C-alpha positions as semicolon CSV with decimal commas, in nm:
position;residue;x (nm);y (nm);z (nm)
1;M;-10,179;12,193;13,981
2;Q;-10,059;12,525;13,942
3;P;-9,893;12,664;14,260
4;V;-10,152;12,872;14,399
5;D;-10,166;12,890;14,789
6;Y;-10,470;12,893;14,998
7;Y;-10,602;13,010;15,360
8;Q;-10,828;12,811;15,570
9;I;-11,146;12,978;15,662
10;G;-11,269;12,841;16,005
11;G;-11,257;12,485;16,141
12;F;-10,956;12,275;16,259
13;Q;-10,637;12,471;16,250
14;A;-10,762;12,743;16,035
15;H;-10,587;13,042;15,899
16;L;-10,894;13,278;15,950
17;R;-11,093;13,239;16,257
18;E;-11,347;13,372;16,518
19;N;-11,496;13,326;16,842
20;S;-11,804;13,200;16,702
21;S;-11,952;13,121;16,346
22;D;-12,160;13,372;16,354
23;A;-11,876;13,622;16,448
24;L;-11,669;13,479;16,130
25;A;-11,930;13,485;15,908
26;D;-11,990;13,866;15,976
27;R;-11,596;13,919;15,928
28;L;-11,624;13,745;15,589
29;L;-11,956;13,929;15,451
30;A;-11,812;14,295;15,576
31;S;-11,506;14,211;15,367
32;T;-11,661;14,186;15,039
33;R;-12,002;14,367;14,869
34;D;-12,110;14,055;14,658
35;G;-12,042;13,784;14,957
36;G;-11,798;13,615;14,724
37;E;-11,716;13,262;14,615
38;Y;-11,514;13,048;14,811
39;V;-11,302;12,748;14,713
40;L;-11,391;12,392;14,857
41;G;-11,075;12,208;14,895
42;I;-11,077;11,805;14,944
43;L;-10,824;11,591;15,119
44;P;-10,679;11,242;14,978
45;N;-10,887;11,146;15,313
46;G;-11,236;11,276;15,201
47;A;-11,197;11,589;15,495
48;S;-11,325;11,913;15,273
49;Y;-11,243;12,273;15,396
50;L;-11,369;12,642;15,317
51;L;-11,075;12,803;15,138
52;L;-10,952;13,148;14,989
53;P;-10,720;13,177;14,726
54;G;-10,407;13,408;14,848
55;R;-10,516;13,669;14,588
56;A;-10,875;13,700;14,730
57;F;-10,737;13,657;15,065
58;R;-10,539;13,985;15,040
59;E;-10,805;14,174;14,791
60;R;-11,041;14,150;15,123
61;R;-10,753;14,284;15,322
62;F;-10,718;14,011;15,620
63;R;-10,393;14,027;15,821
64;R;-10,165;13,737;15,690
65;P;-10,174;13,492;15,964
66;Y;-9,850;13,346;16,101
67;Q;-9,891;12,986;15,979
68;D;-9,792;12,904;15,619
69;P;-10,103;12,887;15,375
70;K;-10,204;12,546;15,235
71;S;-10,036;12,470;14,899
72;A;-10,279;12,340;14,608
73;Q;-10,081;12,001;14,583
74;Q;-10,209;11,890;14,930
75;F;-10,559;11,850;14,783
76;E;-10,709;11,621;14,568
77;S;-10,988;11,872;14,442
78;L;-11,035;12,262;14,442
79;S;-11,378;12,333;14,341
80;P;-11,633;12,670;14,389
81;I;-11,853;12,699;14,653
82;Q;-12,146;12,984;14,709
83;F;-12,379;13,051;14,988
84;A;-12,700;13,272;14,913
85;N;-12,683;13,415;15,269
86;K;-12,544;13,430;15,579
87;R;-12,752;13,176;15,748
88;E;-12,580;12,913;15,464
89;L;-12,262;13,053;15,568
90;V;-12,278;13,008;15,920
91;A;-12,429;12,662;15,878
92;K;-12,132;12,536;15,693
93;L;-11,891;12,722;15,940
94;K;-12,040;12,533;16,234
95;M;-12,020;12,226;16,058
96;L;-11,667;12,274;16,040
97;E;-11,586;12,362;16,419
98;S;-11,378;12,091;16,543
99;N;-11,442;12,101;16,952
100;K;-11,443;11,742;17,075
101;K;-11,141;11,615;17,283
102;S;-10,982;11,287;17,215
103;S;-10,672;11,087;17,331
104;D;-10,568;11,007;16,981
105;G;-10,375;11,322;16,908
106;P;-10,511;11,638;16,710
107;R;-10,729;11,596;16,431
108;D;-11,029;11,732;16,283
109;R;-11,310;11,597;16,459
110;S;-11,604;11,840;16,313
111;K;-11,897;11,700;16,219
112;A;-11,793;11,763;15,852
113;N;-11,506;11,598;15,867
114;T;-11,464;11,331;16,167
115;E;-11,583;11,045;15,942
116;Y;-11,255;11,112;15,706
117;T;-10,979;11,189;15,957
118;A;-11,035;10,911;16,139
119;G;-10,819;10,688;15,943
120;G;-10,544;10,956;15,888
121;E;-10,417;11,197;15,636
122;A;-10,347;10,894;15,361
123;W;-10,571;10,881;15,053
124;S;-10,893;10,657;15,077
125;E;-11,144;10,575;14,846
126;A;-11,408;10,785;14,972
127;G;-11,127;11,095;14,918
128;L;-11,098;11,014;14,574
129;A;-11,432;10,973;14,501
130;R;-11,568;11,300;14,670
131;A;-11,297;11,495;14,491
132;S;-11,401;11,367;14,168
133;F;-11,733;11,415;14,239
134;E;-11,637;11,790;14,278
135;H;-11,446;11,744;13,944
136;Q;-11,730;11,728;13,770
137;R;-11,856;12,044;13,908
138;V;-11,567;12,242;13,774
139;F;-11,559;12,052;13,438
140;Y;-11,934;12,159;13,380
141;R;-11,856;12,527;13,503
142;L;-11,569;12,549;13,262
143;C;-11,808;12,443;12,999
144;Q;-12,044;12,696;13,090
145;N;-11,770;12,958;13,116
146;T;-11,864;13,042;13,463
147;I;-11,530;13,009;13,642
148;P;-11,410;13,397;13,585
149;N;-11,077;13,312;13,771
150;P;-10,945;12,966;13,639
151;R;-10,621;13,016;13,856
152;D;-10,820;13,036;14,171
153;Y;-10,855;12,685;14,166
154;A;-10,494;12,585;14,035
155;L;-10,684;12,518;13,717
156;N;-10,457;12,404;13,445
157;P;-10,665;12,207;13,165
158;G;-10,486;12,004;12,917
159;P;-10,470;12,166;12,558
160;W;-10,718;11,889;12,427
161;F;-10,963;12,014;12,655
162;P;-11,207;12,180;12,416
163;N;-11,207;11,891;12,216
164;V;-11,289;11,662;12,451
165;R;-11,644;11,490;12,334
166;I;-11,889;11,357;12,617
167;Y;-12,017;11,000;12,573
168;S;-12,179;10,749;12,792
169;F;-12,205;10,345;12,732
170;A;-12,475;10,115;12,938
171;F;-12,553;9,769;12,907
172;N;-12,744;9,488;13,061
173;L;-12,642;9,123;13,216
174;W;-12,883;8,850;13,228
175;S;-12,957;8,861;13,606
176;S;-13,002;8,495;13,639
177;D;-12,702;8,398;13,551
178;L;-12,560;8,174;13,838
179;R;-12,207;8,094;13,736
180;S;-11,916;8,171;13,948
181;L;-11,839;8,544;13,962
182;E;-11,507;8,506;13,801
183;D;-11,630;8,325;13,507
184;R;-11,945;8,644;13,496
185;L;-11,634;8,818;13,457
186;A;-11,459;8,658;13,203
187;D;-11,749;8,579;13,013
188;P;-12,093;8,836;13,068
189;R;-12,415;8,753;12,949
190;V;-12,510;9,058;12,785
191;L;-12,833;9,084;12,674
192;D;-12,801;9,463;12,501
193;V;-12,546;9,744;12,487
194;G;-12,615;10,108;12,439
195;W;-12,440;10,440;12,388
196;T;-12,497;10,802;12,345
197;E;-12,310;11,108;12,257
198;F;-12,368;11,428;12,399
199;D;-12,296;11,769;12,310
200;A;-12,138;11,928;12,581
201;P;-12,292;12,233;12,779
202;T;-12,236;12,590;12,679
203;D;-12,311;12,921;12,847
204;S;-12,638;12,879;12,669
205;D;-12,714;12,527;12,642
206;D;-12,731;12,230;12,859
207;L;-12,595;11,896;12,783
208;R;-12,803;11,779;12,467
209;A;-12,794;11,433;12,331
210;V;-12,746;11,437;11,965
211;S;-12,710;11,043;11,893
212;T;-12,776;10,732;12,038
213;T;-12,731;10,366;11,959
214;H;-12,922;10,064;12,104
215;L;-12,816;9,662;12,008
216;A;-12,918;9,380;12,151
217;L;-12,738;9,085;12,121
218;E;-12,879;8,807;11,856
219;E;-12,699;8,514;12,063
220;N;-12,883;8,614;12,391
221;R;-13,220;8,762;12,244
222;I;-13,429;8,486;12,451
223;L;-13,286;8,549;12,764
224;M;-13,521;8,785;13,005
225;N;-13,464;8,932;13,335
226;K;-13,758;8,800;13,548
227;G;-13,966;9,095;13,713
228;R;-13,835;9,380;13,434
229;T;-13,967;9,461;13,100
230;R;-13,746;9,540;12,797
231;L;-13,803;9,825;12,570
232;T;-13,699;9,910;12,265
233;L;-13,660;10,217;12,075
234;P;-13,827;10,273;11,759
235;D;-13,605;10,306;11,419
236;I;-13,292;10,280;11,675
237;S;-13,316;9,951;11,871
238;Q;-13,142;9,683;11,653
239;V;-13,059;9,281;11,688
240;M;-12,691;9,233;11,577
241;P;-12,437;8,937;11,640
242;Q;-12,178;9,001;11,923
243;A;-11,893;8,984;11,639
244;S;-12,051;9,242;11,494
245;I;-12,128;9,430;11,782
246;A;-11,790;9,423;11,876
247;K;-11,620;9,541;11,558
248;L;-11,847;9,866;11,626
249;L;-11,760;9,920;11,975
250;Q;-11,366;9,878;11,846
251;D;-11,411;10,154;11,594
252;L;-11,567;10,358;11,868
253;F;-11,361;10,340;12,121
254;A;-11,027;10,340;11,876
255;P;-10,791;10,594;11,975
256;E;-10,710;10,682;11,592
257;R;-10,889;10,666;11,266
258;D;-10,717;10,699;10,934
259;G;-10,367;10,757;11,114
260;E;-10,521;11,037;11,271
261;R;-10,576;11,052;11,692
262;K;-10,941;11,127;11,712
263;P;-11,015;11,389;12,035
264;P;-11,022;11,211;12,388
265;K;-11,365;11,099;12,504
266;L;-11,501;11,177;12,876
267;L;-11,690;10,811;12,894
268;L;-11,982;10,807;13,165
269;V;-12,093;10,464;13,278
270;H;-12,250;10,292;13,560
271;D;-12,006;10,031;13,745
272;E;-11,671;10,088;13,574
273;A;-11,542;9,776;13,692
274;T;-11,803;9,549;13,534
275;T;-11,827;9,803;13,229
276;R;-11,435;9,731;13,165
277;H;-11,494;9,355;13,169
278;V;-11,817;9,383;12,963
279;L;-11,615;9,615;12,714
280;R;-11,319;9,363;12,708
281;S;-11,570;9,085;12,575
282;F;-11,600;9,290;12,306
283;G;-11,266;9,298;12,229
284;V;-11,216;9,660;12,373
285;D;-10,910;9,662;12,637
286;A;-10,947;9,978;12,836
287;D;-10,595;9,897;12,999
288;S;-10,403;9,881;12,643
289;L;-10,619;10,170;12,482
290;R;-10,469;10,412;12,779
291;W;-10,820;10,494;12,959
292;V;-10,795;10,666;13,326
293;K;-11,014;10,701;13,601
294;G;-11,177;11,023;13,616
295;I;-11,095;11,379;13,475
296;K;-10,813;11,484;13,731
297;E;-10,576;11,459;13,454
298;L;-10,762;11,668;13,230
299;L;-10,831;11,929;13,475
300;Y;-10,470;11,974;13,616
301;C;-10,287;11,894;13,321
302;P;-9,893;11,784;13,457
303;L;-9,792;11,834;13,085
304;P;-9,680;12,206;12,950
305;A;-9,955;12,317;12,667
306;R;-9,641;12,296;12,440
307;G;-9,643;11,907;12,461
308;Y;-9,985;11,863;12,263
309;D;-9,874;11,881;11,911
310;R;-10,235;11,875;11,781
311;A;-10,352;12,157;11,977
312;T;-10,318;12,509;11,934
313;A;-10,114;12,522;12,241
314;E;-9,981;12,806;12,456
315;Q;-10,330;12,921;12,558
316;D;-10,340;13,204;12,837
317;T;-10,485;12,991;13,121
318;K;-10,768;13,232;13,166
319;S;-10,913;13,106;12,822
320;Y;-10,932;12,750;12,932
321;D;-11,259;12,831;13,053
322;A;-11,410;12,974;12,759
323;R;-11,573;12,707;12,525
324;E;-11,682;12,813;12,179
325;P;-12,050;12,695;12,028
326;R;-11,931;12,385;11,854
327;D;-12,022;12,340;11,477
328;R;-12,158;11,998;11,390
329;N;-11,842;11,807;11,388
330;L;-11,829;11,851;11,747
331;K;-11,480;12,113;11,765
332;W;-11,453;12,438;11,960
333;S;-11,282;12,750;11,781
334;R;-10,970;12,805;12,021
335;N;-10,715;13,144;11,984
336;R;-10,346;13,061;11,908
337;S;-10,123;13,287;12,121
338;R;-9,885;13,463;11,907
339;S;-9,507;13,510;11,942
340;P;-9,352;13,838;11,861
341;R;-9,193;13,853;11,543
342;R;-8,772;13,852;11,515
343;R;-8,612;14,106;11,298
344;P;-8,429;13,919;11,014
345;E;-8,103;14,050;11,123
346;D;-8,175;13,847;11,435
347;Q;-8,261;13,518;11,279
348;R;-7,889;13,403;11,170
349;H;-7,786;13,418;11,525
350;I;-8,066;13,198;11,676
351;R;-8,021;12,802;11,710
352;S;-8,295;12,599;11,556
353;R;-8,489;12,441;11,827
354;S;-8,570;12,058;11,846
355;P;-8,933;12,046;11,789
356;P;-9,145;11,961;12,124
357;P;-9,190;11,593;12,229
358;R;-9,548;11,461;12,082
359;V;-9,727;11,402;12,364
360;D;-10,107;11,234;12,349
361;P;-10,381;11,290;12,615
362;P;-10,580;10,961;12,743
363;S;-10,797;10,825;12,469
364;V;-11,100;10,812;12,726
365;Y;-11,147;10,954;13,053
366;V;-11,379;10,742;13,258
367;V;-11,663;10,853;13,511
368;D;-11,865;10,658;13,709
369;V;-12,173;10,807;13,786
370;R;-12,307;10,515;14,007
371;Q;-12,009;10,638;14,228
372;M;-12,089;11,015;14,223
373;Y;-12,453;10,897;14,334
374;H;-12,351;10,667;14,624
375;Y;-12,086;10,930;14,747
376;L;-12,378;11,205;14,734
377;M;-12,651;10,998;14,924
378;L;-12,478;10,762;15,106
379;T;-12,679;10,485;14,963
380;P;-12,575;10,119;14,894
381;T;-12,455;10,036;14,547
382;S;-12,570;9,679;14,505
383;N;-12,928;9,703;14,398
384;E;-12,886;10,031;14,203
385;T;-12,945;10,052;13,845
386;V;-12,925;10,324;13,612
387;P;-13,331;10,364;13,577
388;S;-13,345;10,360;13,988
389;I;-13,114;10,655;14,019
390;A;-13,240;10,861;13,751
391;K;-13,604;10,818;13,918
392;A;-13,420;10,900;14,267
393;L;-13,278;11,229;14,103
394;N;-13,610;11,312;13,921
395;V;-13,447;11,298;13,579
396;R;-13,700;11,255;13,288
397;D;-13,683;11,146;12,929
398;T;-13,872;11,175;12,631
399;A;-14,146;10,951;12,582
400;M;-14,135;10,675;12,282
401;A;-14,460;10,803;12,168
402;R;-14,538;11,181;12,062
403;G;-14,839;11,377;12,241
404;E;-15,082;11,585;12,055
405;D;-14,976;11,790;11,708
406;D;-14,640;11,582;11,703
407;Q;-14,485;11,737;12,047
408;M;-14,272;11,554;12,264
409;V;-14,340;11,447;12,564
410;Y;-14,153;11,391;12,905
411;E;-14,192;11,106;13,102
412;D;-14,070;10,948;13,456
413;I;-13,864;10,688;13,466
414;D;-13,988;10,316;13,524
415;P;-13,698;10,118;13,726
416;K;-13,870;9,794;13,593
417;H;-13,799;9,865;13,243
418;W;-13,455;9,808;13,057
419;C;-13,340;9,931;12,774
420;A;-12,934;10,012;12,738
421;G;-13,008;10,281;12,495
422;R;-13,262;10,473;12,706
423;E;-13,005;10,381;12,979
424;S;-12,734;10,578;12,807
425;R;-12,911;10,862;12,790
426;L;-13,024;10,888;13,155
427;L;-12,683;10,815;13,257
428;G;-12,584;11,161;13,066
429;Y;-12,876;11,360;13,214
430;T;-12,829;11,197;13,554
431;W;-12,483;11,334;13,579
432;E;-12,583;11,660;13,443
433;E;-12,831;11,668;13,745
434;M;-12,532;11,597;14,024
435;A;-12,270;11,811;13,824
436;N;-12,456;12,136;13,750
437;S;-12,556;12,184;14,116
438;L;-12,449;12,219;14,479
439;S;-12,089;12,080;14,613
440;I;-12,153;11,724;14,737
441;D;-12,241;11,775;15,108
442;E;-12,489;12,063;15,049
443;Q;-12,625;11,903;14,766
444;R;-12,680;11,600;14,974
445;A;-12,844;11,803;15,253
446;R;-13,070;12,035;15,021
447;R;-13,198;11,684;14,851
448;Q;-13,238;11,501;15,205
449;G;-13,410;11,834;15,308
450;Y;-13,676;11,813;15,029
451;A;-13,723;11,423;15,105
452;R;-13,852;11,524;15,433
453;E;-14,056;11,791;15,319
454;D;-14,217;11,563;15,097
455;P;-14,112;11,186;15,211
456;I;-14,145;10,876;15,000
457;E;-14,044;10,519;15,045
458;P;-13,655;10,531;15,216
459;A;-13,390;10,429;15,010
460;G;-13,115;10,516;15,273
461;R;-12,866;10,303;15,463
462;S;-12,895;10,211;15,840
463;I;-12,686;10,235;16,099
464;A;-12,541;9,918;16,078
465;A;-12,475;9,977;15,720
466;I;-12,302;10,289;15,772
467;A;-12,098;10,103;16,054
468;A;-11,937;9,895;15,746
469;Y;-11,772;10,172;15,623
470;D;-11,651;10,273;15,971
471;D;-11,364;10,226;16,157
472;G;-11,479;10,274;16,495
473;D;-11,391;10,612;16,569
474;M;-11,718;10,746;16,456
475;D;-11,969;10,952;16,633
476;P;-12,309;10,772;16,585
477;N;-12,436;11,148;16,677
478;D;-12,276;11,272;16,363
479;I;-12,451;11,067;16,109
480;I;-12,686;11,200;15,880
481;Q;-12,914;10,975;15,805
482;P;-12,994;10,970;15,400
483;M;-13,308;10,948;15,271
484;A;-13,433;10,923;14,909
485;Q;-13,495;11,215;14,676
486;S;-13,840;11,355;14,720
487;A;-14,056;11,413;14,390
488;S;-13,970;11,750;14,462
489;A;-13,637;11,790;14,260
490;L;-13,354;11,998;14,427
491;R;-13,353;12,178;14,094
492;T;-13,576;12,106;13,738
493;A;-13,367;11,934;13,524
494;A;-13,342;12,042;13,182
495;K;-13,546;11,869;12,929
496;P;-13,372;11,687;12,683
497;V;-13,373;11,693;12,335
498;G;-13,640;11,429;12,194
499;M;-13,496;11,092;12,154
500;Y;-13,526;11,082;11,800
501;D;-13,452;11,469;11,758
502;S;-13,189;11,723;11,721
503;E;-13,250;12,106;11,739
504;E;-13,155;12,127;11,422
505;E;-13,377;11,818;11,279
506;D;-13,691;11,845;11,466
507;D;-13,868;11,630;11,191
508;D;-13,628;11,369;11,100
509;W;-13,584;11,055;11,321
510;Y;-13,216;10,917;11,379
């Protein structure tokens, strides 16, 4: 992260405060004409705070407080957050109010953060997962070129950021496998696998699937999952021996090809731990191939730009948020900074510099879409599938049959169907539905609000289930009961490109 200072707005031990949230909101709104954009900072323990970077704090002419500002390094994530009106801003500030007293010393007991501060300041699984969710939002906005001041979020994207390719990988296991967990992980009974490559979103286009692969294992073709229906994709689905599929997967995830390092991948999966075991059964060892969990290293590159000898390096930080439209080879154009020329007479006095050391990025950044959904909606994860999550978020995909005049038809997802090829597509669009939206807590509240207006069968967890995650210091009154997403969508998901179509080749099938 870049060295950026932040001032906390409202809440526990805030730099800027007033007698009431309403008065603080008035003061904030009076300091800017457009309402402004704030920074949401999430700490390692999961607590979140409303921040202003030092630049914006000074521009608004707030008096500098006596307390030292917070540094970017204190936070796991720093992401944009906006409020459409005063009512929304006041609601956020009230959630951050810490009025409760306790005998265990000072800590944030606000409605927004008491669950996360009860365990202290150390990092937690919830903290890392919540921060990872916000990283996806930052990544999406960088792709769309909608972050005007990347430094406000301490961003320092790796020089290879514009070359990252987005993939998703899905699989289905035999649900009737009664072996021990150890045996099932060591030798999973895989029925099929699927992967999809996507064009990254831009300032003019949403995420777009450009190719999908679906392969069923010949050795397990007679196995079925009870109560669910197998789907096949016309002209896409194939049956292959496991050895042949393994060769294709090893080639797909190989970090190099013909001696040249391939661009890094952002890989979307459902259940990262099981995915790693499945891929290992096909000879793809994520650990030896330098896969990393999440995209924090991509957004906050700890290395100097000079370290990546394949990049056009030394770009201004402000240029990292602008992705040019890619060609069919899926590469962005980038600008190279130019050093001033030396005069010839000075050359003889300059010692030659050693070339910078070669530093390669991770070959794959893994993003667990199921984990994103779990921490967004606070639901149990044991029975969630790719289709069930897609349905809950009102994500749709193209039907396998065309409509009148050969037009593409979009259909709702049936969780009782299984097909790793389609599920790999759904992973991408489900990720987009969450990443291209509000911050994690505001998005949950909005989705639950729609569910209350148009309720359907609840899919939330009970107080008892939530207690499993609690350490005993939770105030039951602070718990917001999650509900399933209603038929009304938080936002209308962008219609994906047809399963068999690209925008350039509307009448051709893959």
